[in-house]
N, C-alpha and C positions, 0 to 999 in steps of 0.2 A: 654594262651588263647586256648580254645577248638576248634578244627576244626571239621567240619561236614562231614560226609561220603556222597558219591553220593546218591541222593534221588530219582532217576528215579523209583525204585521199591517200595519206601515207600510212596511217595506222587504222586499219579497217576494224572497227568495233561498233556495236549497236548504238552506243551513246554518242551524241555529237559533241566534239571538243573544238575549241577555238584557238587555244595556244597551250603550250606544254605547261606553263606556270599556272594558268587559269584552270586547266584540266586537273592539275594536282590539288588545287585548293578547293574546287567546286565539286569535283566528282567523288561521290562516297565510295565508289568501287571501280574496279578495272575489269571490263568484260573482254572476253577473247572469243573471236569466231574462229572455228577450226580450219586449218590449211589441209588440203587434200594430200599434200606431201607427208603429213603427220597423222594420216589415218590408215590403220590397218584394214585391208579389204576383207578380212575374215576374222571376226572376234569370237564367234561361237565355235566350240570344238566340233569336230566332225568324226563320225565313226565309220565312214565309208571306205577307208583305206588303212593299210597296215604298213609298218616300216619294213623295208627289204633287209634280208640277211646278207651275209657275205657272198652268197652265190647268186643273188639276184631274185630269189623267191621271197615269199612273205611269211613271217611267223604268225601265230595265232593272236598275239597280243596287238591291240589297236591303240595308237596314240590318242589320248583324250584331250591333251592340250599341246601347245607349241613345244613346251619344255620336254614332253615325253619323247620327241624325236631325237633328243640329244643326251642320252644317258651317260655318255662318256664326258662330255664337256660340262654337263649340268647334272651330276649324279645325285644331288640332294633335291632336285626338282624346284618348283617355284616356292617363294616365301609363303608363309613364315617358316617352313621346315628348311628351305634353302635360302640363298642369298639373292638380293636383287642385283648385285653387281655380278657380271659374268665375264669370264676369260674369253674375250672375243676371238683371240687367236685359236684357241682350242675349238671354239664354236664354229669357225670357218673351216678348220680342218675336218671336223666331223661332218659338216655340211657338204663339203666336196666329196667325201667318201660316200655319203648317202645318195647324192645326185648321180654319182658314177654308177652305183648299183641299180638305181631306179630309172635309169635312161630307157625310154620306150624302145629303142633299137635292140636292147638286150632281151626283150620279151617276145613271145610268139604273138602272131596277129591278134589272136582271140584276147590277149591280155594287154594289148597296147593302150586301150582307153583307160583302163585302171592304172596303168603305169603313168600315163600322162596326168591323171588326176592326182596320184601320189606325188609326182614330181612338182606339181603346182603347189600342194600342201607344204612340201618341204621348203620351197622357195619362200612362201609366205611366212612360215615359221621363223626361217633365218632372217628375213628382212625385218621382222617384227623384233626379234630378240636381240639383234646386234645393235639396235638403236635405242638408247636409254629412254627416250621419250615415248616411242612406240611400245616399248616394253612396259613402261608404267601404265600407259593407257590400256594395254591389253590386260595386265594384271587387275586393274580396276574393273575392267569389263567382266572378268571372271567373278567379280564381287557384285555385279549388278549395277556398276556405276559407269555410265557412258560419258566420258570426258571428251573423246576425240570428236564426236558429232554434236557436242553440246554448245550451242552458240551463246548461251547465257552463262557459261563458266566465267567466274570472276575472282578477282583477288581484291580484298578490302585493304589496299595498300597504295595511297596516293604517291608515296615516295618511289614505288616500283614504276608507276606511270612516268614520273619525271625521269627516272633512269633510262627507261626505254626511249623516250622522246629525245633526250639528250644524246643517246648513242646514235639515233637516226640522224640528227643534225651533224654530228661529228663525222659519220660515214660520208654523208652528202658533201661535206666541205673539204674532205681530204683531197689533197693535190696529187698524191702518189700512194702506191701501195706500202711503201716504207712507213707512211705516217699511220698506217693501220696495224702495224706490228704490236704496239702497245695495247691497242684495243682488243686484238685477238687474244693476247695473254690474259687480259682482264676478264674477257667474256669466257675463256676457257676455265678460269677460276670460278666464275658463277655457276657454269655447268657442273663442274666437279662438286661444288657445294650442294647443289640441288640433288645430285646422285647420292651424296652422303645422307642428306635429309631423307630421301626416298628409301635408302637402305634401312635406316632406323624405323621409318614409318611402317613399311611392310613387314619388318621383323616383329613389330609389336602388333601387326594387323590393324594399325590405325588408319582406317579408310579416309576419314576426313582430312587428316594431315597429308596423306599421300595424294589425295585429290587436289588440294591446294598447291602443293609443290609441283605437281604435274603441269598445272596451269602456268606457274612461274617458269618452269623448264621450257614450256612451249615458246616464251618470249626470248629466252636466251638461245634456243636453237635457231629461231628465226633471225636473230641478230648475227649469229655465226654464219648462216647462209648468205646474208647480206654482205658480210665481210669477205666471204669466199668469192662471191660473185660481183665484187666491186669493179665498177668502171667509172672513169673520170666523168662527171656531170650527170651520171645516171641516177634518177630519183630513186630513193629507197622506200619501198612499200613493204611494211611489216604485216603479213597476214598471219592471223592466229586461228 
């Protein structure tokens, strides 16, 4: 039976852990500290800019949320009226069209600063919505729940901790990228399942269930990033 090394430096969480199996049996919960990669830089809606029309000028309506920038890709808006799952291909297409019209060089000098601000908002909206974790965190922030910056966010699931630590061990011990192919498929299935759970939670406006699943998804996304950035002998640090 394989033993696990101390994980204080590999899995950054507020509570100290000594080994994966001891952590799973002794820790009543799993705490996750947020990674900057998984934080949207703007969670609160802004009313200072408007979406450009086809000729580069701006209409009277002002987007109130990130979803409002993309009426074609996300016609039903955010959950619970719309879906959590988004057609990211359509989202990217509309994003590129918006950015082309909002480019500061297409506006007169007196309007360039507003165009730059609008372009930044469009970028932030797209960055947030195209990523399922950032999207879930953003939707929760609209409901007054800040998961992205909450270092005490936790999952009361010792089995999840075991699964995360074992995944870290397997990634570190891999001798080639070919050995990670199966793990990538497994983790992709975990992410897909989390997205499915989030779809149902937001459809029912179940904030607590959505919050718990967003924390779980944060682990799977970090594992995915570790798999994508694998190098032989490189330590795996899972930041949450």
